[in-house]
C-alpha positions, 0 to 999 in steps of 0.5 A: 516473508518474500519481497512482494509481501515486504513491499505490500507491508511497507505500503500498509505501514506507511499508510498507517504511519501517516494516519491515512483514512478514506476521507483523506486521499494520500499523494502517490508521490509521497508514498513512492518517495518514502518507499524508494528511500527504503530501497523498494523499486518503482516496479515493486511499489506499483505491483503492491499498490495494484495488489492492494487495489485488488484486495480492496485495501485501497483505491488508485485515483485520478490525480495520482491520489491513493485512498485507503479503503480500510486497514486490515486486521493482523490476520488479514495482513497475510496474502489471500493466497496464504490464508 
């Protein structure tokens, strides 16, 4: 797994760990602090968020919020380029 995929997986795992749902947007600051503590850079986190938004896994919202649109199944966790 390359660093891009690791970061993407870390975002998804964090959102799962806090039981994020479409009905309850998550504060982006909390997500980035947690991932920064796990040694991901700001650039890696932002790129992963944009990638996940493009895949319609999450939505970046005003007010520094992130809304989970849906969690992927195990098969879908692989990037589209490798499926």
